[in-house]
TISE-701376 format. One record per residue (C-alpha): residue in three letters; x, y negated, z negated. Coordinates in steps of 0.001 Angstrom, whole numbers, plus 524288, in hexadecimal, padded with zeros to 5 digits. Example, Ala and Ser with C-alpha at 12.3 -4.5 7.8 and 13.67 -1.06 7.14 Angstrom:
residues 2
[ALA [8300C 81194 7E188]] [SER [83566 80424 7E41C]] 
END
This chain:
residues 545
[MET [CAFAF 383A1 AA5D2]] [ALA [CB3E3 37BDD A991C]] [SER [CC15B 37CED A95A0]] [PRO [CC45C 38522 A88E5]] [PRO [CC594 37DA4 A7C16]] [ALA [CD31E 378D2 A7876]] [ALA [CDA5F 38020 A6C6B]] [THR [CD76D 3789B A5FBA]] [SER [CDC33 37B55 A51C8]] [GLY [CE4E1 38687 A5567]] [LEU [CDAEA 38D54 A5DBC]] [ALA [CDDD1 391A5 A6B6E]] [ALA [CD5FC 38EED A77B5]] [PRO [CD44D 39828 A832E]] [SER [CDE2C 39665 A8E2D]] [GLN [CD444 39A43 A98C4]] [PRO [CC5E3 39AE7 A9B23]] [CYS [CBE6C 3A5EF A94E1]] [GLU [CB88F 3AAF1 AA1FE]] [ALA [CC70F 3AC75 AA729]] [LEU [CC7F1 3B845 A9EC4]] [THR [CBDF2 3BFF5 AA6E2]] [GLY [CC4B5 3CA4C AAE71]] [LEU [CD0AD 3CA0D AA66C]] [SER [CD956 3D5D6 AA7D6]] [LEU [CDC07 3DCC2 A9B1A]] [PRO [CE856 3E475 A9793]] [GLY [CE9FC 3F0B1 A8EA8]] [LEU [CDD79 3F74B A9288]] [PRO [CDB66 4054E A9020]] [PRO [CE131 40E3C A9AEB]] [SER [CD8EA 40E1C AA72B]] [GLY [CD07D 4030A AA00A]] [THR [CCA44 3F7F5 AA6D9]] [ALA [CC4F8 3EAE8 AA0E8]] [ALA [CBC31 3DF1F AA3F1]] [VAL [CBCC3 3D244 A9DDB]] [THR [CB22E 3C78C A9E94]] [ALA [CB20F 3BB30 A9701]] [ARG [CA8A3 3AF28 A94C3]] [GLN [CA893 3A341 A8D36]] [VAL [C9E14 3A29A A82B2]] [ALA [C9AE3 395CF A7BA9]] [GLY [C9BF7 397D8 A6CB8]] [SER [CA3AC 3A3E3 A6E2E]] [GLY [CAFB5 3A1E5 A7763]] [CYS [CB3B9 3AB38 A8221]] [GLN [CAD62 3B840 A8201]] [VAL [CB5C5 3C22D A8899]] [SER [CAFCA 3CFC9 A8BA1]] [ILE [CB9EE 3DAF4 A8DD4]] [SER [CB54E 3E83A A9332]] [ILE [CBF3C 3F39D A9372]] [THR [CBC97 400AA A9A1F]] [ASP [CC43A 40BE6 A9340]] [THR [CC5C7 41814 A99F2]] [SER [CD375 41BF2 A933C]] [ASP [CCFE8 42854 A8C40]] [PRO [CD2CA 43435 A94CE]] [ARG [CC7AC 43B92 A8E44]] [GLY [CBE13 43334 A9616]] [GLY [CAFF0 42FF3 A939A]] [GLN [CA949 4238B A9744]] [PRO [CB2CF 41779 A96C7]] [GLY [CB334 40EB7 A8AED]] [ARG [CAF5F 400E4 A8CF3]] [ILE [CB535 3F78F A8331]] [GLY [CAE64 3EA47 A8239]] [ILE [CB522 3DF4A A7C3B]] [ALA [CAEBE 3D206 A787F]] [LEU [CB9C0 3C836 A7616]] [THR [CB597 3BA62 A71B1]] [LEU [CBFC1 3AFDB A73B8]] [PRO [CBD9C 3A2A3 A6C82]] [ASP [CBF4F 39626 A7294]] [ARG [CC7DC 39220 A675B]] [TRP [CD142 39D6F A640B]] [ASN [CD811 39EF2 A5789]] [ARG [CE243 3A82F A5E86]] [LYS [CDCFA 3B3F9 A577E]] [TYR [CD57F 3C027 A5BF9]] [MET [CCBFD 3C867 A5392]] [ALA [CC5DB 3D5A1 A5893]] [GLU [CB8A2 3D957 A5148]] [GLY [CB651 3E7A0 A4F8C]] [GLY [CAA0C 3EF4E A52AD]] [GLY [CA018 3F7CA A4AC2]] [VAL [C9C19 40587 A4AA7]] [TYR [C9D8C 40A4F A58BE]] [CYS [C9E18 3FC30 A5D7A]] [GLY [C9449 3F45D A6568]] [PRO [C9608 3EA38 A6F6F]] [ALA [CA1BC 3E0EC A6F73]] [ASN [C9C61 3D3C0 A6C61]] [PHE [CA099 3C5B2 A6E48]] [VAL [CA178 3BE03 A624B]] [THR [C9D55 3AFC0 A6022]] [LEU [CA1F8 3A44B A5878]] [ALA [C962A 3A486 A5044]] [ALA [C9650 3B2ED A4D16]] [ASP [CA4C4 3B5A4 A4BCE]] [ARG [CACC8 3AE05 A41FC]] [TRP [CBA12 3B231 A47F6]] [LEU [CB616 3ADAA A5573]] [ALA [CB273 3A074 A4EF6]] [ALA [CBEF6 3A05C A48C9]] [GLY [CC5FF 3A133 A5606]] [TYR [CC949 3AFD7 A5728]] [ALA [CC77A 3B730 A6455]] [ILE [CBDE1 3C202 A609F]] [SER [CBC0B 3CF5C A6768]] [GLN [CB31D 3DA9E A6577]] [ASP [CB213 3E80C A6CC0]] [ASP [CA7EF 3F2AC A6EFF]] [CYS [CB0BD 3FDCF A6C5D]] [GLY [CB077 40288 A7A67]] [HIS [CA250 40556 A7D3D]] [THR [C9CCC 3F97D A8379]] [GLY [C8EBF 3F9FB A84D3]] [SER [C8BD2 4010C A7829]] [THR [C8370 3F89D A6F95]] [ASN [C808E 40172 A641F]] [MET [C8C76 401AA A5AE6]] [PHE [C8705 40BF9 A5341]] [THR [C871E 41694 A5E0D]] [SER [C9152 41C09 A6807]] [PRO [C8A73 42108 A7439]] [TRP [C95F0 41B79 A7B84]] [VAL [C9EC8 426A2 A767E]] [THR [C98D4 43222 A7E71]] [ASN [C9794 43386 A8CA5]] [PRO [C8A4A 43951 A90D4]] [SER [C8F7B 43E20 A9DB5]] [PRO [C9470 44856 A9CE7]] [PRO [C9003 44AC8 A8EEB]] [PRO [C953E 44B69 A84EE]] [ALA [CA1C0 4441B A8710]] [LEU [CA90B 439AB A7FB0]] [ASN [CAD96 42C62 A8446]] [TRP [CBB1B 42C47 A7F70]] [ASN [CBE79 41E7D A845D]] [ARG [CB3D6 418D6 A7C84]] [ILE [CB785 4207B A70A7]] [ASN [CC5CB 41B08 A720C]] [ASP [CBFC5 40D55 A7399]] [PHE [CB73E 40E9D A67D6]] [GLY [CC226 413ED A5F92]] [TYR [CCE53 40B56 A62B2]] [LEU [CCED6 405AA A70A4]] [ALA [CC4AF 3FC7C A722D]] [HIS [CC976 3F3A9 A6615]] [HIS [CD75A 3F4A2 A6AAF]] [GLN [CD389 3F04E A7844]] [MET [CCAC1 3E4E7 A7238]] [ALA [CD7D0 3E034 A6A9F]] [THR [CE052 3E1B3 A76C2]] [GLN [CD78D 3DB0A A809E]] [SER [CD283 3D111 A777C]] [LYS [CDFD7 3CC09 A746A]] [PHE [CE3BE 3CBFE A82F6]] [VAL [CD797 3C43D A86C8]] [ILE [CD9CC 3BAB2 A7B96]] [ASP [CE7D9 3B950 A813F]] [GLN [CE2E5 3B5BF A8E39]] [TYR [CD7EE 3ACCC A8A81]] [TYR [CDFD4 3A42D A80B0]] [GLY [CECD1 3A5B2 A86B7]] [ALA [CF1D8 3AB0F A7959]] [GLY [CF106 3B78F A7213]] [ALA [CE9DA 3B8EE A64DA]] [ARG [CF34E 3B62F A58E7]] [HIS [CEB9E 3BFC0 A5081]] [SER [CE22B 3CA5E A5400]] [TYR [CD888 3D062 A49C6]] [TRP [CCF1F 3DB98 A482D]] [ASN [CC299 3D9EE A406F]] [GLY [CB9C7 3E5E2 A3F73]] [CYS [CB203 3EE41 A35A0]] [SER [CAD20 3FC65 A3695]] [THR [CAFBB 400B1 A44CD]] [GLY [CB6C1 3F38F A4667]] [GLY [CBF03 3F778 A39DF]] [ARG [CC287 40456 A3FF6]] [GLN [CC5AB 3FD43 A4C8A]] [GLY [CCF3F 3F335 A44CE]] [MET [CD5E0 3FF03 A3E1E]] [SER [CD769 405DF A4BD9]] [GLU [CDDDD 3FA12 A5114]] [ALA [CE769 3F911 A45BD]] [GLN [CEAD4 40757 A4756]] [ASN [CEB84 40869 A55ED]] [TYR [CEE4E 3FAB1 A5B2B]] [PRO [CF5B0 3F479 A4FA6]] [ARG [CF8D0 3E807 A5853]] [ASP [CEAF5 3E506 A5C71]] [PHE [CE763 3DD4B A509D]] [ASP [CEEF6 3D592 A4608]] [GLY [CE42D 3D62B A3C15]] [ILE [CD905 3E0D7 A39E9]] [LEU [CCDAD 3E0B5 A317A]] [ALA [CC6F9 3EE2C A30C5]] [GLY [CBB10 3EE5E A2824]] [ALA [CB41D 3FBAC A2468]] [PRO [CBC6B 4027D A2F30]] [ALA [CB67F 40E43 A35AA]] [LEU [CC444 41485 A3577]] [ASN [CC1C6 422EA A3835]] [TRP [CB5C4 421DE A4179]] [ASN [CB566 42F78 A4652]] [GLN [CB586 434EE A3807]] [PHE [CAD87 42B87 A3043]] [ILE [CA2C6 42B54 A3A59]] [VAL [CA0FD 43A1A A3806]] [ALA [CA1AE 43837 A2929]] [GLN [C96E9 42E4B A2A78]] [LEU [C8D40 4399B A2D18]] [TRP [C9134 43FE6 A2029]] [PRO [C867A 438AB A1843]] [GLN [C7C06 43D5E A212D]] [LEU [C80C8 44B5C A21A7]] [VAL [C81F6 44B86 A12B9]] [MET [C7393 4478A A11B7]] [LYS [C6FB3 451BD A1BEB]] [TRP [C7726 45D10 A16CF]] [ASN [C717E 45A91 A08F5]] [ASP [C644C 457CC A0E3A]] [ASP [C642F 44B3A A06D8]] [TYR [C61B1 43EEB A0F27]] [LEU [C63B5 43488 A0517]] [PRO [C57B8 42A9E A04D4]] [THR [C5C36 41C81 A0495]] [CYS [C579C 41A16 9F700]] [LYS [C6122 424DD 9F261]] [LYS [C6C06 41E88 9F900]] [ASP [C68C3 41105 9F3A1]] [LEU [C67DD 416D5 9E5E7]] [VAL [C75DD 41B04 9E67B]] [ASN [C7B47 40EBB 9EBF7]] [THR [C72CD 406B7 9E229]] [ALA [C7860 40E8F 9D75B]] [LEU [C8664 40CC1 9DB77]] [LYS [C84EC 3FD65 9DC31]] [ALA [C7EA7 3FE7D 9CE8A]] [HIS [C89C1 405BB 9C8B5]] [CYS [C961E 40300 9D016]] [ARG [C9D03 3F65F 9CB70]] [ASP [CA2D0 3EB77 9D306]] [GLN [CB143 3E6F8 9D166]] [ASN [CAD8D 3DDFE 9C64E]] [GLY [CA5E9 3E894 9BF84]] [GLN [C989F 3E444 9C387]] [ILE [C8D43 3EBC5 9C940]] [ASP [C8A37 3E3F0 9D548]] [GLY [C88C5 3EE66 9E057]] [VAL [C96EB 3EBB2 9E5E0]] [PHE [C9FA7 3F785 9E272]] [ASP [CAB73 3FF49 9E6E0]] [PRO [CA72D 40E2B 9E653]] [ARG [CB4A0 4117F 9E3E3]] [ASN [CB355 40BBE 9D667]] [CYS [CA615 41162 9D236]] [ASP [CA160 41EA8 9CD65]] [VAL [C98C7 42022 9DA09]] [LEU [C9658 42F2D 9D7F9]] [GLY [C920C 42C8A 9C9ED]] [VAL [C884D 4225B 9CEDE]] [LEU [C83CE 42BD7 9D91A]] [HIS [C813B 437AC 9D0D3]] [ARG [C7AD5 43044 9C5F2]] [LEU [C703B 42CB5 9CFDD]] [VAL [C6BCA 43B67 9D089]] [GLY [C5DF8 43C6C 9CBD4]] [THR [C5A58 42E44 9CE30]] [ALA [C4CDF 42C50 9D360]] [THR [C4BD3 42370 9DFF5]] [PRO [C403A 41FD7 9E8F6]] [CYS [C45DD 42A05 9F2C7]] [GLY [C4746 435EE 9E845]] [THR [C5050 439CE 9DE37]] [PHE [C5EB4 4377A 9DFFF]] [SER [C63C5 4458A 9E04C]] [ALA [C7092 44CA8 9DEB7]] [THR [C703D 44F99 9ED08]] [ASP [C6F06 4411D 9EFE2]] [ALA [C7B51 43EE7 9E795]] [LEU [C8267 44974 9EEFD]] [VAL [C7F1B 443CC 9FB66]] [ILE [C83A8 43694 9F840]] [GLN [C8FC2 43AF4 9F201]] [ALA [C92F2 44273 9FE3F]] [ILE [C9092 435FF A0628]] [TRP [C996B 42E74 9FDBB]] [GLN [CA478 43891 9FE4B]] [GLY [CA394 43A7A A0D37]] [PRO [CA552 4473D A14D9]] [ARG [CAB06 45239 A0CDF]] [ARG [CADD0 45F85 A12A6]] [SER [CAA43 46988 A08AF]] [GLY [CA768 474BE A1266]] [SER [C9994 474C1 A0E29]] [GLN [C8DD7 46C0D A1197]] [ASN [C8935 46E86 A03FA]] [ASP [C94AA 4678E 9FDF5]] [MET [C956A 459AE A015E]] [LEU [C9DD6 453F4 9F6D7]] [HIS [CA9E5 45CA3 9F678]] [GLY [CB401 46125 A00D3]] [LYS [CBDFB 459D6 A0903]] [PRO [CBB15 44B86 A0B2B]] [VAL [CBA5E 4490D A18D6]] [TRP [CB65E 43B02 A19D1]] [PHE [CB19C 42F77 A1165]] [GLY [CA45C 42D77 A0C11]] [LEU [C9B46 4211A A0A5B]] [GLU [C9FC3 41876 9FFD4]] [PRO [C9677 418D3 9F3AD]] [GLY [C8DAD 40CCC 9F3B7]] [ALA [C8DCB 40B51 A02AA]] [SER [C80E0 40BA3 A0941]] [MET [C7D54 41918 A0D8F]] [ASP [C7219 41420 A1622]] [GLY [C7994 4094F A1C58]] [ALA [C70C2 400E5 A2527]] [GLY [C661D 40BA4 A2551]] [TYR [C5F6F 4134F A30CC]] [SER [C5EFF 40DA7 A3E72]] [PRO [C5C41 4183B A48B0]] [ALA [C5D95 40EF2 A53EE]] [THR [C6BD5 40CD0 A5133]] [GLY [C6FAB 41A8C A555F]] [PRO [C6F8B 428DD A513C]] [GLY [C6D3D 42BC2 A4327]] [GLY [C683C 41E0F A4040]] [GLY [C6F7D 41BFB A33D8]] [LEU [C7679 40FB9 A30A9]] [GLY [C7D0D 41590 A2479]] [LEU [C8449 42250 A220E]] [ALA [C7A63 42897 A1931]] [THR [C6DBB 4216E A1EE4]] [THR [C6136 42931 A1D10]] [ARG [C5351 42632 A21CD]] [GLN [C4654 42A54 A1D14]] [LEU [C3D3E 43230 A266F]] [ALA [C2E8C 4306F A2802]] [ASP [C2BC8 43CA2 A1F6A]] [GLY [C341B 43626 A1443]] [ARG [C401A 43E9D A15FC]] [TRP [C4D95 43901 A1716]] [THR [C571F 43C2C A21FF]] [GLY [C64AC 436E5 A25F8]] [ALA [C6887 42CD9 A2FF9]] [PRO [C7645 42DDF A3489]] [PHE [C7EFE 421D5 A36AD]] [VAL [C7D29 41ED6 A44B6]] [PRO [C8B3A 41D8D A4955]] [THR [C8DAC 42AB6 A4269]] [ALA [C82D5 431EA A48AF]] [ASP [C86CC 42BF3 A5546]] [TRP [C9534 430B1 A534B]] [PHE [C904A 43ED5 A5147]] [GLN [C87BA 43DC9 A5D09]] [ASN [C913D 437AD A66D8]] [TRP [C9EF2 43A0E A61B5]] [LEU [C9D74 4471D A5B7C]] [LYS [C927C 44E57 A617F]] [GLN [C8F51 4472C A6EBE]] [ASN [C823D 44A50 A6BB8]] [PRO [C7745 43FD4 A6A28]] [ASP [C6E53 449BF A63C0]] [TRP [C76FD 44D38 A587D]] [ASN [C71AF 44AB8 A4B41]] [TYR [C7842 44AB2 A3DF0]] [THR [C6F2E 453F9 A3815]] [ASP [C74E0 45E7B A4143]] [GLU [C829F 45C02 A3AB6]] [SER [C86D0 467EA A32A8]] [TYR [C9159 46773 A27E9]] [GLN [C9ACE 46ECD A3073]] [GLN [C9890 466E8 A3C80]] [TYR [C9A4B 45A38 A3524]] [TRP [CA7A1 45D78 A31FF]] [GLN [CAAAC 461A9 A4031]] [ASP [CA572 45505 A4508]] [PHE [CADFD 44E16 A3B2B]] [ALA [CB9DE 454CD A4036]] [THR [CB5AA 452B8 A4EA6]] [SER [CB378 4446B A4CC4]] [GLY [CC0DE 4422C A460C]] [ARG [CC818 449EE A502E]] [GLN [CC212 4454C A5CBF]] [TYR [CC1D9 435F2 A59D7]] [ASP [CCBF8 43344 A4FF3]] [TYR [CD5AE 42E48 A5A29]] [ALA [CCBFA 423E7 A5ECF]] [LEU [CC3DC 41FD5 A52B1]] [SER [CCC3F 42196 A46ED]] [ALA [CD321 4157E A41C5]] [ALA [CD8DF 41CFF A362F]] [ASN [CE802 41C43 A38F3]] [PRO [CED8B 416D6 A2C6F]] [ASP [CFA52 41325 A3229]] [LEU [CF966 404FB A356C]] [ARG [D07B1 401ED A3519]] [ALA [D0743 3FCF5 A4392]] [PHE [CFCCA 3F3A0 A3FE3]] [LYS [D0519 3EE59 A3527]] [ALA [D10DF 3ED29 A3DCA]] [ALA [D0900 3E55E A470E]] [GLY [D05EE 3DBC0 A3C73]] [GLY [CF775 3E040 A3A59]] [LYS [CEF18 3DD51 A2EDB]] [LEU [CE34E 3E577 A2BD7]] [ILE [CD884 3E529 A217C]] [MET [CCEEC 3F085 A2056]] [TRP [CC32A 3F030 A16EF]] [HIS [CB845 3F8D4 A13D3]] [GLY [CAC1A 3F771 A0B5D]] [LEU [CA9B9 400C4 A009F]] [ALA [C9B25 4025A A0340]] [ASP [C9D00 4048F A11BE]] [GLN [C917B 40BF3 A16CB]] [LEU [C960D 4101E A237E]] [ILE [CA57F 4113A A243F]] [PHE [CAB41 419B2 A190E]] [THR [CB3D6 410A7 A10BF]] [GLY [CBC3C 41CB0 A0CC6]] [ASP [CC0E2 41D77 A1A9F]] [SER [CC80D 40FCF A19AA]] [ILE [CCC74 412CA A0BE2]] [ASN [CD26F 41FBC A1084]] [TYR [CD8A6 41862 A1C8C]] [TYR [CDF3C 40DEF A140C]] [ASN [CE45A 41804 A0AC7]] [ARG [CEB52 41E84 A1633]] [ALA [CEF49 411F8 A1B98]] [LEU [CF673 40DF2 A0F4A]] [ALA [CFE87 41A99 A10AB]] [ALA [D00EC 4197E A1FBE]] [ASN [D04FC 40AAA A1E9E]] [GLY [D0F1A 40B68 A1371]] [GLY [D0679 4099F A076C]] [ILE [CFD82 3FEE2 A013B]] [ARG [D0830 3F3B7 A02A2]] [ASN [D0BFA 3F60A A10E2]] [THR [CFDE1 3F889 A1544]] [GLU [CF84E 3ED2E A0E1C]] [SER [D01C1 3E4C0 A158C]] [PHE [CF934 3E58C A21AC]] [PHE [CED35 3EDE6 A1E75]] [ARG [CE3D4 3EC46 A1298]] [TYR [CD75E 3F383 A0F3E]] [PHE [CCC5B 3EEA0 A06F3]] [LEU [CBFA4 3F4B4 A01E6]] [ALA [CB374 3ED4F 9FE86]] [PRO [CAAC0 3F2B1 9F433]] [GLY [C9BAD 3F285 9F6B6]] [VAL [C9E15 3EE81 A058A]] [ASP [C96ED 3F5AF A106F]] [HIS [C9B48 3F8B5 A1DF1]] [CYS [CA25D 3EC5B A22F4]] [GLY [C9B4C 3E49C A18CD]] [ALA [C9BE6 3D609 A17E3]] [PRO [C9A93 3CDD7 A0BA1]] [GLY [C8CDC 3CD70 A0688]] [PRO [C8397 3D1B5 9FB90]] [ARG [C8B72 3DCD4 9F3D9]] [SER [C9535 3DD1B 9FE7E]] [ILE [CA29D 3D72D 9FA1C]] [ALA [CA81D 3D8E8 A074E]] [PRO [CB46E 3D37E A0DEB]] [THR [CB256 3C4C6 A1043]] [ASP [CBB57 3C263 A1BFA]] [PRO [CC465 3CE0B A1DBA]] [MET [CC774 3CA60 A2BDD]] [GLN [CCD3C 3BD1F A27C4]] [GLN [CD5B9 3C4A2 A1DA4]] [VAL [CDB60 3CC8D A2915]] [ILE [CDE30 3BFEB A309A]] [ASP [CE437 3B953 A24B3]] [TRP [CECBC 3C58C A2291]] [VAL [CF192 3C4C8 A30D8]] [GLU [CF316 3B698 A324F]] [HIS [CF705 3B290 A24FC]] [GLY [CFCD4 3BE9C A1E22]] [ALA [CF26B 3BE8E A1405]] [ALA [CF0E4 3CC55 A1095]] [PRO [CE3BC 3CEB7 A09F1]] [ALA [CE5DC 3D0EF 9FBEB]] [VAL [CD75D 3D2DE 9FB33]] [LEU [CCC03 3D2F1 A051A]] [ASN [CC2CD 3C814 A01EA]] [ALA [CB4BA 3CCA0 9FFA7]] [SER [CA87E 3C5CC 9FC47]] [GLY [C997D 3C856 9FB44]] [THR [C8E9B 3C5E0 9F1E5]] [ILE [C8AD7 3CD87 9E5A9]] [ASN [C7DCA 3CA65 9DF30]] [GLY [C7C82 3BECC 9E7DE]] [LYS [C89F7 3B8D6 9E405]] [SER [C9524 3B6ED 9EC82]] [VAL [CA04D 3BF8D 9E92F]] [ASP [CAEA9 3C013 9EDD8]] [ARG [CB6EB 3CC0E 9EB98]] [PRO [CC45E 3D083 9EF58]] [LEU [CC5DE 3DD76 9F5DD]] [CYS [CD257 3E3B5 9F2D3]] [PRO [CDAF3 3EB22 9FC5A]] [TYR [CDA44 3FA03 9FADE]] [PRO [CE04B 4024A 9F3DB]] [GLY [CDE76 3F7D7 9E953]] [PRO [CD22B 3F952 9E190]] [ASP [CC6AB 3EFB1 9E243]] [ALA [CC91E 3E1E7 9DD67]] [ALA [CC7AD 3E179 9CE3E]] [TYR [CBF9B 3D6E1 9C75F]] [THR [CC95E 3CF22 9BEEB]] [GLY [CC0CB 3C467 9B963]] [GLY [CB982 3B81A 9BD86]] [ASP [CAD92 3B726 9C6C3]] [PRO [CAAF7 3C4F7 9CC0D]] [ASN [CA5B7 3BEC6 9D834]] [LYS [CB307 3B8CD 9DC4B]] [ALA [CBE56 3BFCE 9E353]] [GLY [CC81B 3B927 9D9AC]] [SER [CC251 3C136 9CE22]] [TYR [CC74A 3CE7F 9D410]] [THR [CD59D 3D334 9D56D]] [CYS [CDAFC 3DE35 9DE6A]] [SER [CE3ED 3E7C8 9D7B5]] [LYS [CF0C4 3EBD3 9DD54]] [ARG [CEF14 3FA33 9D955]] [SER [CEABC 40447 9E3C0]] [GLN [CDE6E 40BDC 9E1F4]] [PHE [CDCD3 41563 9ECBE]] [THR [CD057 41B00 9F103]] [ASN [CCDB9 42952 9F58E]] [PRO [CC297 4267F 9FED9]] [PHE [CBE14 434B4 9FE49]] [LEU [CBA71 433BB 9F059]] [LEU [CAF95 42C4F 9E909]] [ASN [CB376 424FF 9DCC2]] [GLY [CB5AC 42F08 9D236]] [GLN [CB7DC 43ABF 9DA89]] [HIS [CC49E 441FC 9DB39]] [GLY [CCAC4 44936 9E607]] 
END
């Protein structure tokens, strides 16, 4: 075997051969847990370490959790570690390569995990949560692993293996995640504040067990009003918003903040408009307003717009169809929250978001034959309460008290797009409002935790056409941790009308950056205000409550 490369330019070399890690004994496993470690050297990637942990720690039983961790150790290490979060219910843990992962190429040790259900390849469904024998039964170990334990084990065991391989521990550890990965990062900050020095949490699925029930609301609103919205009517609404709502520099360019636009006025002025799929009706407007407002408990199925706000709604301007209809993906077949499809006879029907339909079938009903059309108004509220009560301990990452994370020296950036079509932006706004109170106000909170909203950006969106999205937020976390460079703004970029655009995203509760003169495509032409402008995420612009 060739000897490992010598350390150059401040990079560290391994202290032992990669294969010597096979069979390594791991500390800190879950009670009664077991583990297996295998390692192999892969040219062009480094040392690939596979860690498999069996978790039987929950006394309620069920099938054991099987946490799979893929840790990639570069031949030249920069003495830093980065964990990369998962998506939806999580797919397999994957090894990264130099060509595909910029952080590995920069010398970071990189790990991913499968959230505790090794062997499940479809991240949109969760058949692993139920135990068919005896039915119905829940696999509580796997629920714990998915909720909080798998990513903590990944952090703990990855750092231990890194120490063994290089003969030195990581100087800095980072979490990089969006969506489920954002929730995982927030869970780490709340439950294991010393696991990571810096955390990036994009579009975080904070209150998983509640928002995923709220994701069914758009389909139920359409069903209960017997008004499954054709695609062209949904397109009419979003096109009208883009043609009416102005950008930060006062221009109409399709990028807007729904908090600064009369979205209800735009919606209701469309009533009576002819479309290729029929006249846009008052019922269509009611259904869309109810989707935007989110679940409201009025006591009557006939009143969708009033009553107690229970959860948040889809941001006006966000895609209601998402990525459309894909029945092969899982139950419901929808890849958006208000996805509809046309039947052979010309009628339209609903297509619930796949992970949401899966949640009802596996987690709430333990019945693969459940169909959303069977969900009554009263049953929906019962299911909402059950989901919150039964799974909050594991799946919620909504504790606003982050003082232990601050005391450990941690730095955290959370961001969310204001056109997120899957995870309700109002949830993260509400969370940060609470965090400001729990951590000593704006100044004390911003000393370690900052939150940014991105107008026009969809779920985990990246810079692109009409998407002025964070350009390199992970690097801004790193700069904050290592150089004390607290982000005054989150740098964002994209294209509008074919032109490259740079914009600053201001930290909430400040308002959007204001155009102050110069080239509107340059970030330097915008200024953040120091005044606070808090958002009530239960209300649409212009509403009062």
